[in-house]
Wavefront OBJ file of the C-alpha trace (Angstrom):
o trace
v -63.517 -117.448 -79.998
v -66.341 -117.133 -82.693
v -68.264 -114.846 -80.148
v -65.344 -112.655 -79.641
v -64.909 -112.085 -83.398
v -68.610 -111.402 -83.705
v -68.414 -108.904 -80.888
v -65.458 -107.115 -82.500
v -66.362 -107.381 -86.181
v -70.073 -106.735 -85.716
v -69.779 -103.063 -85.001
v -66.996 -102.600 -87.500
v -69.218 -104.163 -90.245
v -72.206 -102.039 -89.071
v -70.300 -98.867 -89.261
v -68.805 -99.671 -92.542
v -72.220 -100.501 -94.008
v -73.520 -97.201 -92.888
v -70.577 -94.933 -93.847
v -69.515 -96.469 -97.115
v -72.737 -95.792 -99.188
v -72.733 -92.255 -97.815
v -69.209 -91.867 -99.055
v -69.852 -93.382 -102.392
v -73.125 -91.415 -103.056
v -71.512 -88.015 -102.104
v -68.335 -88.553 -104.359
v -69.344 -88.738 -107.979
v -66.605 -86.953 -109.777
v -67.329 -88.561 -113.143
v -71.055 -87.565 -113.050
v -70.311 -84.034 -112.011
v -67.502 -83.662 -114.608
v -69.903 -84.939 -117.160
v -72.648 -82.292 -116.167
v -70.059 -79.626 -116.342
v -69.008 -80.701 -119.767
v -72.678 -80.919 -121.119
v -73.244 -77.401 -119.725
v -70.162 -76.066 -121.476
v -71.273 -77.621 -124.717
v -74.773 -76.257 -124.469
v -73.307 -72.728 -123.928
v -71.144 -73.116 -126.985
v -74.031 -74.182 -129.087
v -76.047 -71.333 -127.584
v -73.312 -68.838 -128.604
v -72.843 -70.259 -132.087
v -74.370 -68.461 -135.139
v -77.805 -69.412 -136.385
v -78.026 -70.906 -139.808
v -77.266 -74.541 -139.131
v -80.645 -75.695 -140.250
v -82.359 -77.142 -137.166
v -79.247 -79.071 -136.149
v -78.118 -76.514 -133.647
v -81.472 -76.361 -132.041
v -81.952 -80.254 -131.904
v -78.403 -80.533 -130.370
v -79.271 -78.131 -127.581
v -82.414 -80.275 -127.001
v -80.461 -83.409 -126.872
v -78.004 -81.784 -124.464
v -80.887 -80.689 -122.239
v -82.156 -84.254 -122.169
v -78.625 -85.581 -121.386
v -78.213 -83.065 -118.601
v -81.460 -84.186 -117.101
v -80.406 -87.703 -117.160
v -76.987 -87.055 -115.537
v -78.889 -85.029 -112.828
v -81.278 -87.944 -112.215
v -78.362 -90.218 -111.823
v -76.573 -88.009 -109.465
v -79.938 -87.765 -107.458
v -80.546 -91.496 -107.550
v -77.412 -92.183 -105.896
v -78.009 -90.032 -102.967
l 1 2 3 4 5 6 7 8 9 10 11 12 13 14 15 16 17 18 19 20 21 22 23 24 25 26 27 28 29 30 31 32 33 34 35 36 37 38 39 40 41 42 43 44 45 46 47 48 49 50 51 52 53 54 55 56 57 58 59 60 61 62 63 64 65 66 67 68 69 70 71 72 73 74 75 76 77 78
């Protein structure tokens, strides 16, 4: 009985362990959504008028850092 269960479940578990990580890695809607929103925020700041002291430029730099971190997170899950 146990041997039968092992023979049936073994391939199922193996297939799941191979397919599930690929599905989880490929599907990262929150990370991609965050990346899109950061890119939109950067575009808005770039379009904003100068004269905000250095705050606008600093904010753009921080967004660039955040974009890089999100991209690293997406790549790490691949």
